[in-house]
Structure formats: structure tokens, C-alpha cells
BALOBA-1460 file (C-alpha; in Angstrom, 3 decimals):
// residues 265
<rec num="1" residu="m" x="23.698" y="-7.978" z="-13.354"/>
<rec num="2" residu="p" x="25.048" y="-5.548" z="-15.979"/>
<rec num="3" residu="t" x="26.087" y="-2.127" z="-14.779"/>
<rec num="4" residu="q" x="23.441" y="-0.382" z="-16.932"/>
<rec num="5" residu="e" x="20.661" y="-2.573" z="-15.609"/>
<rec num="6" residu="l" x="21.800" y="-2.058" z="-12.030"/>
<rec num="7" residu="t" x="21.754" y="1.655" z="-12.595"/>
<rec num="8" residu="e" x="18.207" y="1.474" z="-13.912"/>
<rec num="9" residu="v" x="17.158" y="-0.511" z="-10.831"/>
<rec num="10" residu="q" x="18.795" y="2.023" z="-8.558"/>
<rec num="11" residu="q" x="16.959" y="4.808" z="-10.338"/>
<rec num="12" residu="i" x="13.648" y="3.033" z="-9.784"/>
<rec num="13" residu="v" x="14.416" y="2.601" z="-6.087"/>
<rec num="14" residu="q" x="15.272" y="6.271" z="-5.794"/>
<rec num="15" residu="e" x="11.878" y="7.172" z="-7.180"/>
<rec num="16" residu="l" x="9.973" y="5.137" z="-4.565"/>
<rec num="17" residu="c" x="8.065" y="6.797" z="-1.745"/>
<rec num="18" residu="l" x="5.954" y="5.603" z="1.175"/>
<rec num="19" residu="m" x="2.795" y="5.781" z="-0.903"/>
<rec num="20" residu="n" x="4.225" y="2.799" z="-2.774"/>
<rec num="21" residu="n" x="2.751" y="-0.213" z="-0.967"/>
<rec num="22" residu="k" x="5.719" y="-2.514" z="-1.229"/>
<rec num="23" residu="f" x="8.277" y="0.154" z="-0.265"/>
<rec num="24" residu="m" x="6.142" y="1.225" z="2.692"/>
<rec num="25" residu="n" x="6.040" y="-2.368" z="3.892"/>
<rec num="26" residu="k" x="9.844" y="-2.558" z="3.807"/>
<rec num="27" residu="v" x="10.141" y="0.675" z="5.761"/>
<rec num="28" residu="f" x="7.728" y="-0.376" z="8.511"/>
<rec num="29" residu="e" x="8.722" y="-4.024" z="8.787"/>
<rec num="30" residu="n" x="9.722" y="-4.630" z="12.450"/>
<rec num="31" residu="n" x="10.176" y="-0.856" z="12.694"/>
<rec num="32" residu="i" x="8.607" y="0.017" z="16.057"/>
<rec num="33" residu="p" x="9.760" y="3.688" z="16.139"/>
<rec num="34" residu="a" x="8.243" y="4.391" z="12.695"/>
<rec num="35" residu="a" x="4.987" y="2.612" z="13.564"/>
<rec num="36" residu="e" x="4.793" y="4.473" z="16.878"/>
<rec num="37" residu="l" x="5.372" y="7.791" z="15.186"/>
<rec num="38" residu="l" x="2.717" y="7.059" z="12.582"/>
<rec num="39" residu="l" x="0.050" y="6.088" z="15.094"/>
<rec num="40" residu="r" x="0.837" y="8.864" z="17.563"/>
<rec num="41" residu="i" x="0.455" y="11.531" z="14.913"/>
<rec num="42" residu="i" x="-2.683" y="10.145" z="13.238"/>
<rec num="43" residu="l" x="-4.473" y="9.428" z="16.493"/>
<rec num="44" residu="k" x="-3.026" y="12.418" z="18.352"/>
<rec num="45" residu="n" x="-1.940" y="10.227" z="21.260"/>
<rec num="46" residu="d" x="1.660" y="10.464" z="22.404"/>
<rec num="47" residu="k" x="1.079" y="7.721" z="24.948"/>
<rec num="48" residu="i" x="0.917" y="4.912" z="22.328"/>
<rec num="49" residu="k" x="3.767" y="2.508" z="22.838"/>
<rec num="50" residu="v" x="3.969" y="-0.109" z="20.093"/>
<rec num="51" residu="k" x="5.328" y="-3.503" z="21.198"/>
<rec num="52" residu="e" x="4.992" y="-5.376" z="17.886"/>
<rec num="53" residu="v" x="4.566" y="-4.482" z="14.197"/>
<rec num="54" residu="k" x="4.070" y="-6.842" z="11.239"/>
<rec num="55" residu="v" x="3.648" y="-6.142" z="7.554"/>
<rec num="56" residu="q" x="1.671" y="-8.055" z="4.925"/>
<rec num="57" residu="n" x="-0.037" y="-9.972" z="7.686"/>
<rec num="58" residu="f" x="-2.389" y="-12.536" z="6.148"/>
<rec num="59" residu="i" x="-5.607" y="-13.139" z="8.040"/>
<rec num="60" residu="q" x="-7.432" y="-16.265" z="6.954"/>
<rec num="61" residu="n" x="-11.216" y="-16.373" z="6.818"/>
<rec num="62" residu="l" x="-12.221" y="-20.043" z="6.494"/>
<rec num="63" residu="y" x="-15.799" y="-19.244" z="5.462"/>
<rec num="64" residu="g" x="-15.272" y="-16.311" z="3.084"/>
<rec num="65" residu="h" x="-12.991" y="-13.555" z="1.907"/>
<rec num="66" residu="s" x="-9.532" y="-13.369" z="3.509"/>
<rec num="67" residu="a" x="-7.284" y="-10.321" z="3.703"/>
<rec num="68" residu="q" x="-3.625" y="-9.355" z="3.693"/>
<rec num="69" residu="m" x="-3.065" y="-6.289" z="5.860"/>
<rec num="70" residu="d" x="-0.331" y="-3.800" z="5.054"/>
<rec num="71" residu="i" x="0.616" y="-3.003" z="8.648"/>
<rec num="72" residu="l" x="-0.658" y="-4.703" z="11.830"/>
<rec num="73" residu="a" x="0.620" y="-3.323" z="15.067"/>
<rec num="74" residu="q" x="-0.176" y="-3.903" z="18.722"/>
<rec num="75" residu="d" x="0.609" y="-1.564" z="21.605"/>
<rec num="76" residu="e" x="1.409" y="-2.276" z="25.204"/>
<rec num="77" residu="a" x="-2.230" y="-1.721" z="26.202"/>
<rec num="78" residu="g" x="-3.358" y="-4.563" z="23.861"/>
<rec num="79" residu="v" x="-4.884" y="-2.241" z="21.212"/>
<rec num="80" residu="y" x="-4.517" y="-3.407" z="17.591"/>
<rec num="81" residu="f" x="-3.929" y="-1.086" z="14.657"/>
<rec num="82" residu="n" x="-4.290" y="-1.975" z="10.999"/>
<rec num="83" residu="v" x="-2.888" y="0.613" z="8.628"/>
<rec num="84" residu="e" x="-3.558" y="0.462" z="4.853"/>
<rec num="85" residu="v" x="-2.208" y="2.727" z="2.102"/>
<rec num="86" residu="q" x="-4.673" y="3.049" z="-0.801"/>
<rec num="87" residu="r" x="-3.790" y="4.950" z="-3.961"/>
<rec num="88" residu="s" x="-6.999" y="3.949" z="-5.717"/>
<rec num="89" residu="d" x="-10.359" y="5.238" z="-4.507"/>
<rec num="90" residu="e" x="-11.870" y="1.838" z="-5.305"/>
<rec num="91" residu="g" x="-9.443" y="0.297" z="-2.784"/>
<rec num="92" residu="a" x="-10.827" y="2.194" z="0.219"/>
<rec num="93" residu="p" x="-14.631" y="1.948" z="0.253"/>
<rec num="94" residu="a" x="-16.489" y="2.127" z="3.576"/>
<rec num="95" residu="k" x="-17.431" y="-1.568" z="3.400"/>
<rec num="96" residu="r" x="-13.776" y="-2.618" z="3.063"/>
<rec num="97" residu="a" x="-13.019" y="-0.775" z="6.303"/>
<rec num="98" residu="r" x="-16.007" y="-2.531" z="7.888"/>
<rec num="99" residu="f" x="-14.793" y="-5.911" z="6.609"/>
<rec num="100" residu="y" x="-11.245" y="-5.395" z="7.891"/>
<rec num="101" residu="s" x="-12.585" y="-4.376" z="11.290"/>
<rec num="102" residu="s" x="-14.821" y="-7.459" z="11.468"/>
<rec num="103" residu="l" x="-11.994" y="-9.692" z="10.326"/>
<rec num="104" residu="l" x="-9.758" y="-8.421" z="13.134"/>
<rec num="105" residu="d" x="-12.520" y="-9.105" z="15.646"/>
<rec num="106" residu="s" x="-13.144" y="-12.663" z="14.442"/>
<rec num="107" residu="n" x="-9.429" y="-13.510" z="14.696"/>
<rec num="108" residu="l" x="-8.592" y="-11.714" z="17.972"/>
<rec num="109" residu="l" x="-11.214" y="-13.300" z="20.191"/>
<rec num="110" residu="k" x="-10.232" y="-16.852" z="21.232"/>
<rec num="111" residu="a" x="-12.844" y="-19.613" z="21.338"/>
<rec num="112" residu="g" x="-14.693" y="-19.717" z="24.644"/>
<rec num="113" residu="k" x="-13.597" y="-16.223" z="25.695"/>
<rec num="114" residu="p" x="-16.247" y="-13.616" z="26.654"/>
<rec num="115" residu="y" x="-16.984" y="-10.750" z="24.275"/>
<rec num="116" residu="e" x="-15.618" y="-8.275" z="26.835"/>
<rec num="117" residu="q" x="-12.126" y="-9.553" z="25.980"/>
<rec num="118" residu="l" x="-12.314" y="-8.260" z="22.445"/>
<rec num="119" residu="p" x="-9.463" y="-5.744" z="22.134"/>
<rec num="120" residu="v" x="-9.876" y="-2.174" z="20.935"/>
<rec num="121" residu="t" x="-9.127" y="-2.015" z="17.217"/>
<rec num="122" residu="y" x="-8.288" y="0.729" z="14.725"/>
<rec num="123" residu="v" x="-8.522" y="0.371" z="10.925"/>
<rec num="124" residu="i" x="-6.676" y="3.286" z="9.339"/>
<rec num="125" residu="f" x="-6.738" y="4.051" z="5.592"/>
<rec num="126" residu="i" x="-4.194" y="6.500" z="4.235"/>
<rec num="127" residu="t" x="-5.699" y="7.496" z="0.859"/>
<rec num="128" residu="e" x="-4.151" y="9.327" z="-2.071"/>
<rec num="129" residu="n" x="-7.374" y="11.215" z="-2.674"/>
<rec num="130" residu="d" x="-10.112" y="12.630" z="-0.452"/>
<rec num="131" residu="v" x="-12.233" y="9.465" z="-0.685"/>
<rec num="132" residu="l" x="-14.911" y="10.686" z="1.729"/>
<rec num="133" residu="q" x="-15.052" y="14.078" z="-0.088"/>
<rec num="134" residu="g" x="-15.426" y="16.190" z="3.038"/>
<rec num="135" residu="n" x="-12.353" y="18.326" z="2.388"/>
<rec num="136" residu="l" x="-10.916" y="17.234" z="5.717"/>
<rec num="137" residu="p" x="-7.379" y="16.006" z="6.512"/>
<rec num="138" residu="l" x="-8.651" y="13.250" z="8.731"/>
<rec num="139" residu="y" x="-11.974" y="11.450" z="9.404"/>
<rec num="140" residu="d" x="-12.580" y="9.684" z="12.748"/>
<rec num="141" residu="i" x="-15.436" y="7.194" z="12.477"/>
<rec num="142" residu="d" x="-16.995" y="5.573" z="15.576"/>
<rec num="143" residu="r" x="-20.382" y="4.067" z="16.197"/>
<rec num="144" residu="v" x="-22.717" y="6.414" z="18.038"/>
<rec num="145" residu="i" x="-26.304" y="6.269" z="19.330"/>
<rec num="146" residu="k" x="-28.316" y="8.410" z="16.907"/>
<rec num="147" residu="q" x="-30.846" y="9.632" z="19.443"/>
<rec num="148" residu="n" x="-28.372" y="11.246" z="21.807"/>
<rec num="149" residu="g" x="-25.005" y="11.181" z="20.000"/>
<rec num="150" residu="a" x="-23.407" y="9.141" z="22.741"/>
<rec num="151" residu="d" x="-20.492" y="6.844" z="21.937"/>
<rec num="152" residu="f" x="-21.682" y="3.247" z="21.548"/>
<rec num="153" residu="g" x="-18.399" y="2.115" z="23.077"/>
<rec num="154" residu="d" x="-17.812" y="-1.124" z="21.170"/>
<rec num="155" residu="g" x="-14.105" y="-0.427" z="20.849"/>
<rec num="156" residu="t" x="-13.988" y="-0.337" z="17.045"/>
<rec num="157" residu="h" x="-12.535" y="2.717" z="15.296"/>
<rec num="158" residu="i" x="-12.118" y="3.523" z="11.624"/>
<rec num="159" residu="v" x="-9.935" y="6.402" z="10.448"/>
<rec num="160" residu="y" x="-9.405" y="7.827" z="6.976"/>
<rec num="161" residu="v" x="-6.359" y="10.070" z="6.360"/>
<rec num="162" residu="n" x="-6.591" y="12.364" z="3.320"/>
<rec num="163" residu="s" x="-2.961" y="12.524" z="2.110"/>
<rec num="164" residu="k" x="-3.790" y="15.410" z="-0.222"/>
<rec num="165" residu="v" x="-3.640" y="17.706" z="2.809"/>
<rec num="166" residu="q" x="0.034" y="18.430" z="3.359"/>
<rec num="167" residu="d" x="-0.046" y="21.542" z="5.480"/>
<rec num="168" residu="d" x="2.332" y="22.671" z="8.275"/>
<rec num="169" residu="t" x="0.869" y="20.429" z="10.980"/>
<rec num="170" residu="p" x="2.268" y="17.179" z="12.374"/>
<rec num="171" residu="l" x="-0.144" y="15.185" z="10.207"/>
<rec num="172" residu="g" x="0.481" y="17.420" z="7.159"/>
<rec num="173" residu="r" x="4.257" y="17.010" z="7.537"/>
<rec num="174" residu="l" x="3.782" y="13.264" z="7.905"/>
<rec num="175" residu="m" x="1.902" y="13.189" z="4.603"/>
<rec num="176" residu="q" x="4.647" y="15.213" z="3.009"/>
<rec num="177" residu="d" x="7.057" y="12.529" z="4.105"/>
<rec num="178" residu="f" x="4.841" y="9.822" z="2.582"/>
<rec num="179" residu="y" x="5.359" y="11.457" z="-0.841"/>
<rec num="180" residu="c" x="9.021" y="12.468" z="-0.267"/>
<rec num="181" residu="k" x="11.537" y="10.530" z="-2.419"/>
<rec num="182" residu="d" x="14.631" y="12.005" z="-0.753"/>
<rec num="183" residu="p" x="15.160" y="10.780" z="2.833"/>
<rec num="184" residu="a" x="17.383" y="13.807" z="3.525"/>
<rec num="185" residu="r" x="14.359" y="16.078" z="3.032"/>
<rec num="186" residu="m" x="11.984" y="14.163" z="5.317"/>
<rec num="187" residu="h" x="10.663" y="15.787" z="8.462"/>
<rec num="188" residu="y" x="10.701" y="12.684" z="10.656"/>
<rec num="189" residu="s" x="13.928" y="10.838" z="11.343"/>
<rec num="190" residu="e" x="12.019" y="7.674" z="12.288"/>
<rec num="191" residu="l" x="11.007" y="7.382" z="8.634"/>
<rec num="192" residu="a" x="14.074" y="8.916" z="7.059"/>
<rec num="193" residu="a" x="16.515" y="6.468" z="8.656"/>
<rec num="194" residu="k" x="14.941" y="3.345" z="7.158"/>
<rec num="195" residu="c" x="14.133" y="5.023" z="3.846"/>
<rec num="196" residu="g" x="17.755" y="6.144" z="3.530"/>
<rec num="197" residu="y" x="19.040" y="2.681" z="4.359"/>
<rec num="198" residu="l" x="16.844" y="1.008" z="1.740"/>
<rec num="199" residu="k" x="17.669" y="3.544" z="-0.950"/>
<rec num="200" residu="n" x="21.358" y="4.141" z="-0.388"/>
<rec num="201" residu="v" x="23.079" y="1.349" z="1.560"/>
<rec num="202" residu="k" x="24.602" y="-1.555" z="-0.454"/>
<rec num="203" residu="e" x="23.512" y="-4.079" z="2.185"/>
<rec num="204" residu="s" x="19.885" y="-3.152" z="1.620"/>
<rec num="205" residu="e" x="19.729" y="-4.783" z="-1.787"/>
<rec num="206" residu="a" x="18.672" y="-8.122" z="-0.318"/>
<rec num="207" residu="d" x="15.737" y="-6.338" z="1.515"/>
<rec num="208" residu="m" x="14.669" y="-4.731" z="-1.764"/>
<rec num="209" residu="q" x="14.942" y="-7.946" z="-3.807"/>
<rec num="210" residu="d" x="11.228" y="-8.451" z="-4.314"/>
<rec num="211" residu="i" x="10.732" y="-4.865" z="-5.478"/>
<rec num="212" residu="i" x="13.687" y="-5.283" z="-7.819"/>
<rec num="213" residu="e" x="12.257" y="-8.548" z="-9.123"/>
<rec num="214" residu="q" x="8.885" y="-6.900" z="-9.679"/>
<rec num="215" residu="y" x="10.596" y="-4.173" z="-11.685"/>
<rec num="216" residu="a" x="12.577" y="-6.775" z="-13.662"/>
<rec num="217" residu="e" x="9.397" y="-8.702" z="-14.442"/>
<rec num="218" residu="k" x="7.631" y="-5.523" z="-15.696"/>
<rec num="219" residu="r" x="10.706" y="-4.720" z="-17.743"/>
<rec num="220" residu="a" x="10.679" y="-8.199" z="-19.298"/>
<rec num="221" residu="q" x="7.009" y="-7.914" z="-20.094"/>
<rec num="222" residu="k" x="7.674" y="-4.580" z="-21.778"/>
<rec num="223" residu="a" x="10.510" y="-6.115" z="-23.812"/>
<rec num="224" residu="v" x="8.278" y="-8.947" z="-24.980"/>
<rec num="225" residu="a" x="5.526" y="-6.446" z="-25.915"/>
<rec num="226" residu="e" x="8.040" y="-4.328" z="-27.842"/>
<rec num="227" residu="n" x="9.320" y="-7.358" z="-29.706"/>
<rec num="228" residu="d" x="5.770" y="-8.502" z="-30.536"/>
<rec num="229" residu="k" x="5.007" y="-5.020" z="-31.779"/>
<rec num="230" residu="k" x="7.945" y="-5.214" z="-34.213"/>
<rec num="231" residu="v" x="6.939" y="-8.647" z="-35.409"/>
<rec num="232" residu="v" x="3.333" y="-7.530" z="-35.992"/>
<rec num="233" residu="a" x="4.607" y="-4.516" z="-37.948"/>
<rec num="234" residu="k" x="6.740" y="-6.722" z="-40.181"/>
<rec num="235" residu="l" x="3.996" y="-9.264" z="-40.821"/>
<rec num="236" residu="l" x="1.431" y="-6.592" z="-41.560"/>
<rec num="237" residu="g" x="3.961" y="-5.011" z="-43.928"/>
<rec num="238" residu="k" x="4.157" y="-8.294" z="-45.784"/>
<rec num="239" residu="g" x="0.366" y="-8.261" z="-46.268"/>
<rec num="240" residu="m" x="-0.584" y="-10.908" z="-43.698"/>
<rec num="241" residu="s" x="-4.005" y="-10.682" z="-42.144"/>
<rec num="242" residu="i" x="-4.720" y="-10.069" z="-38.430"/>
<rec num="243" residu="e" x="-6.165" y="-13.551" z="-38.176"/>
<rec num="244" residu="e" x="-2.964" y="-15.131" z="-39.622"/>
<rec num="245" residu="i" x="-0.708" y="-13.084" z="-37.351"/>
<rec num="246" residu="a" x="-2.738" y="-14.041" z="-34.264"/>
<rec num="247" residu="s" x="-2.352" y="-17.701" z="-35.167"/>
<rec num="248" residu="i" x="1.439" y="-17.371" z="-35.695"/>
<rec num="249" residu="l" x="2.051" y="-15.448" z="-32.414"/>
<rec num="250" residu="d" x="-0.493" y="-17.532" z="-30.457"/>
<rec num="251" residu="i" x="-2.269" y="-14.385" z="-29.249"/>
<rec num="252" residu="t" x="-5.765" y="-13.045" z="-29.749"/>
<rec num="253" residu="e" x="-6.826" y="-10.903" z="-32.683"/>
<rec num="254" residu="a" x="-7.620" y="-8.078" z="-30.236"/>
<rec num="255" residu="q" x="-4.019" y="-8.211" z="-29.027"/>
<rec num="256" residu="v" x="-2.754" y="-8.031" z="-32.603"/>
<rec num="257" residu="r" x="-4.921" y="-4.987" z="-33.229"/>
<rec num="258" residu="e" x="-3.658" y="-3.347" z="-30.011"/>
<rec num="259" residu="l" x="-0.056" y="-3.946" z="-31.067"/>
<rec num="260" residu="a" x="-0.823" y="-2.609" z="-34.518"/>
<rec num="261" residu="d" x="-2.354" y="0.512" z="-32.969"/>
<rec num="262" residu="k" x="0.770" y="1.048" z="-30.843"/>
<rec num="263" residu="r" x="2.883" y="0.708" z="-33.951"/>
<rec num="264" residu="s" x="0.942" y="3.463" z="-35.726"/>
<rec num="265" residu="a" x="0.675" y="5.766" z="-32.669"/>
């Protein structure tokens, strides 16, 4: 890889933060201390002891929609935690949280086992914006009996974390770290250690390969688009019609118009 291209890749890596889905997965992969820190702060429970953490865990639904979960952790008490980072409001609707919760249930109860053996589950969305629009840093959502407000006690919990709130509290500092690009400036060493390794240690390049490949693919697509834009400009300059150019480049007329607009912008 040429030195200039490598430098560009390194620059991209340096700009990544934990709100980037793929980078977050790399940081939390098999990283029990980081997962434990995350869950303890969000759920305000210092007794959580994570025994296993997986990233990009695919849960198959044979009869409908399946899901790939960002982080799936289990603690020593048998509680399961699914953590999702969502930068788009459309990616964190209430019914997605409901679906993920139900998908966990359907995969965690073995055939023939009584319902009482369903584990306690948490589905946690860390959102870029205040999706629930209550101006709160965190939303705890449990089923309750409307008539008396009592906890229904089915063991399912949904939590939304509003990452916009970055105040001087444990949760606020955690959200600061999720946007921090410099590991040296992070509040929590459990996150800073892996972030620093991935960003600055030569041996981490293999771990970052898929992110680098994604960047290279986008770069290649951009190069093709730039080349097509130049070709369209030349052909238009020679008086060719949009229909003729579309036929030559094997693209749609709409794409030709878009490239022509970019040329004149």
C-alpha cells in the first residue's frame, strides 16, 4: 500500500469514535472490562459481572425477520444485555426495541423448558439524538400494571440512552467518551486502552482490516464517480445528448443528469 494511501487510512482511523458502529464493535469485542463498565454505568448497578461478550451476534428467525445485534453480553447471574448504537432516529423506533426483546426471548428459551426459565433481558439503545423527546439523559422502560403502577415483573427491560446529554455525571462522561476521538482524553481507561490500541498500535491493523476495506471501497466508488463526471463533461462538451451518454456509459439518464449537475455545481 503506497505511503500516501496508508497515511489517508490512518487519518480515517484517527477520526473514528465509539458512535461509529464498526469501530465500537472492535472496541467491545471480547472486552469484558469495557462491557462491564458500560452496563454498570447505564444501569447504575456496580454488581454486574460480565462473563461473556459478543459483537455482531446474528440471531436467526426462521419464520420472519432476523437481526444482527451490536453487542450481546451475559453476566454471571444469567442476565442478557443487548446494546445497540443508533445514529439515525429511524434506527431506534419503539417497535424495533420490542422486536429485539422478543427475538432474545424466542432464542433463549430451550424447547420443552418452562417459561419461568426465561432469563432477564435488557435491550439498550444508545442514540445520537433524543429519540423519545423527553429531554432526559436516560429512559428506563418496563411493563407496569396501569391500574396500580405495579411492576408486571416479566423480566424484560428496554433502555434508551440520549447521548446528547454529556454532563459531569458518570453517564454524561461515558457519552463524552463515545464521541471522543483521542483515547488520551477519555475518562474511562477500560475504553481508552482498546481505542488506543486500535488507533495507534501497528499490530492492530489486522483488527481494523474490515474498516480499512470499507474505506477503500468508498474511496474507489468516489474515484469511479469522479472519472464518470469527467467523461460526462467531455461528451456533453462535444454536443452528445444525455440519452447517448447513458448508452455509452451503461448508466441511467438520471445518473447522467446527476453527474452533469455535479460538474456544473
